[in-house]
N, C-alpha and C positions, 0 to 999 in steps of 0.2 A: 504493499498499500504505500501510497504515496501522497505529500500535502506540501502546495506551491506556494509563495509567499511572493508580497505585492512590489517587489523593488522589480523594475524591468530587466534588468542582465540578472539576478537572481534565483538561486531555484535550492530549491530544500525538496528534499525526499525522504521522505520516513517507512523504512523499509521493514517488514516483518514476512514470517514466515509461518505456518501452520506447523512445520515439519520441528521448529525451535521454538516452543515453547520460553516465556521468561526472557526472551531475545528481541531486541530490539533496536537498531540501524538507522543513524541519519548522512544522508548524502548530502554535504552543502554544498553548492556552486559559489562561485564570487560573491558570496555575502560580505554585503557591508555593516551589516547591521550592530547592536549591542546585544551580547546574548544575557540574559539573566534568570537564573536554573536554580532549585531545589527541586529534586526528584529522589524517592526513595530505594532508587539504585543504584548497582556501584555504575560506572561508567568509565570508557576510555577516548579522550578526545587524539586523533591522530594529526596532528598540523601537517596540509597539502601544499598551501601555500600561503596562507592564513600566518597572518604576521603582528603581535598585538601585549594588551597587558591583560593577564588571568589575576583576580583578586580573588583567596580563597583561603578561609583559613587566617584572616586578618592579616594575610603579607598579597605582596602583589607577585608576580611569575612570571617572564617573558616568554610568550609562546613564540615560534618560528620552527620552520618546515624542517622534520628531525628531530623532535622533539613528540612526547605524549603527555599531558595532563590527565592523570588519575584522579577520579573524583568520588570522593566518599558519602554514602548515603544519607540524605537530610542537611544536609549541609549548603548555603547556597553559595554558588559562585557568579561571578559578573565578567566577561569578556569581552573585552573593547578594542575590536582593530585599529590599527596605527597605519598610515601611508598607504588606504584603500582599501575594497574588498579583499576577499581568501575564501580559498577551499578549503576542507577537513572534512572528516571522519569521524563520526562516535557511534560507540559499541557503547551500547546498555546492558546489563547484565544485573539478572533479579538475586539477589543475595544467595536464594538453593542454587542458582546454575555455578555462580562462583565455588559456593561450599563440594559441590559434584565434581566438577573439576580437580577438586585437591583431593577429594576424597580417592578418586580412581590415580591418578597421578605421584602423589607423595606421600612423605612421612606425615603420620598423624600429628604430627609437632607443629606443623608450617600452616598458618591460618590464615585468613583475608585478611591480611596488611600488606597495604602497598609498599614497593619500598622508599619512594619519592613521592611526591608531588606532579614534581616535571620533571622528566628522564630521559635522557637521550635513549631513541631504540634505532636496531638493526636495521640495514638495508632489507633484510631480509624479514623480519616483522610487519615494515612497509607496503611489502608486498603482498604479503599474505591477507592482509584486510581487503588492499583491493582486492584477492582475489575471492574472499570471503562476500565483500560485496556484490562482486560479479555473481557468485554462485546464487544470491537471494534471487534473482530475478525467475519470474512465471515458467521459464523454460528449463531449467535445470530440477532434476529429482531430487524427493526428501533426502536421499541417502548420499547425491551432491554435496549439498548444503552441512548435514549434517557433518560431513567427512571434510569439510572445507571449518567447520566451526571448531571441530578435533582440529585440527593441525592448528591453529591458530591460538586455541587455549594451550598450548604446548610452548609456540613463543610468547606468549603474554605472561604465564607463571612464571617462566624463567626466568625474562627480563624486567620484570614488573611488582613481582610478588618478593616480599621481605621474606628471607630465609630460604627461597624454593633449591631444588636440589634438582639431578636429575630424574628422570622418571623413575620408578618403582619397573621392574621387571616380573614379566606372568610366570605362576609356577607350572603355567602349561605348554603344552610342549608346542613350537611354532608351526611347522610342520603338521603334526596333527591338527591344532587349530585351524589352520588355514584350509584344509585340505577337507576339514566339514564343513568352514561358509562356504568352501567353492561349492559345494554337494547341495546346500541349502538351494544357494545362487540356481543350479542348474535347476531344480526339481519346481522352485514358487517365486522365484527372487525377478521377476521382471518387476512388481509394484514394490518389492520391500525397502523398508528403510534399515537405517544404520542400528536403531537401538533395537529393532523387533531380530535382527541377526544373529544380534552379540549375546541376545538372551536366552537365542535358542542352540546357542554353541557354551554357554554359561560363563561370557568372558566378560570384563566391562566394554564399553565403546573402544575407548581408548588402545586395548589390549586387543581386541578384534583389529581395528584398523591399523596399526603395527604390524601384527603379524602380519596381517593379507599382503601392507605394503611391501615385507618383506621379504616373502618364498614367492609373489609370482610379479613383484617389479613394478605394481601400481594397484592403486587406492580400490575396493570394492565397488563403487561406484563406478571408475570405468569399465571395471570388470563387465558390471550391468549394465551400462550400453552397450559394448559389444555384443551381448546377449541378445539385446533387445534390436541390434541391427540385426543380426543371423538370423533371430523369429520372424522379423520383419521381411527376407528375403524370402523364407518361405512363405509369407502368407502369398507376398505378392506374385511366387512363381505356380502359386493356388489360385489364382483368378483372383484374389480378397481386391478392394476397392481400397485405394493410398489413404484413404479419408478412416474405413473402416481399420486400416492395419494400424493407423497412429493411436487411436483412442487402442486398441488388443494392444500393443505392446505398449504404454504407458507414457507416452508422450505426452505433452502440452496440447499441442494442436497442431497441425496437420503442417504447418509451415515451419514449426520445427522438429518437425521431422524429416520435411525435405533436405532442411539445411543439413541436419545430423548426418541422413543417409548419402546424401553426396560427399560431407566430406570424407566419411569411412570410403566410399565404395567408386566415385567421382563420376557416378553420373545420378540424373535426378531417380524417384523411385519408378514411375513411368515409364523411363527412358530403359533400366532396369527389366520391365516388366517385358516391353515390348521386342527385348530383344529373345528373349524363347519362341525359337521354331518351332509350327502348328503340327510339327511329325516326333517333336522330343517327347520319353513318357514321363510320362508325371513325375515331379520329386516330391510325391508326399509318401512315393512308398520309401525311398531314404532315409525319411527323418528317425532320427534315433530318441528311442523311449528316456525319460529320465533315466531309468532304469539301467540301461544300457550305456549312456553318456556318464553316469556314476562308476560304473565298473570302470571304463575305462579310465577316468579321473584317480580314483584308487589306486591303479594302476601306474600312474605317472606321479603318482606325489609318494611312493616307497623310496 
């Protein structure tokens, strides 16, 4: 969801996703206004081009590109731009979200306390913030948005939380855990989100994401997208209309389906379907059942 304010050049978008409860994003471009905020949530402001003064806890802090402002719930913040409009991103986190991240990733001694109010951040963190905001667009799957958020959470904790350490490792075998996730995705994973996938295999979301990427070299949402495209090809060859295929394979709409399909295959769904010769036998007889596919998976993961 988004909202726009009145200044002619200013754009302010509020982004939320049903797949990310307790999270709200603000994407502000060319904002000339003074911001006065009190919110019950934690928040991280990442300055992109915005420069100015931020008053918080009785002190005035300089805000500029390369820095993050870490907001504490319930306390007033006044941000005044200097030198013209600027752009920034805000990630607002309900306290339960931040506490869950800490439970999954950190020792029990680490509490949800910022290391500093204003702190330099890495280029990697800035890039991950941008990727996460892109993943909140409707065309991306729930698993994609959740995975991007968890990747972002690891960097936020390590760079901004007081006393954060390296994420703890899981007691579950990475090979076995990743293989079980892959089986779940092949059986029923076209619409599955990361929370459900992790619960199915008895892992935290963070463990699930790390294990899968380490084993297969890509995150679960990327594997899921490959499955969607593969299933779409089968349906197209069986004669299904592209609009039906988009819906059945979990794409947001037909335009998103066409864009992803062409990115993977180099042609549009219609071009792919028309390439089939009339005399060619139906490909439906070559489809693997979930049991057959998982037998192949089990063999490859030994």
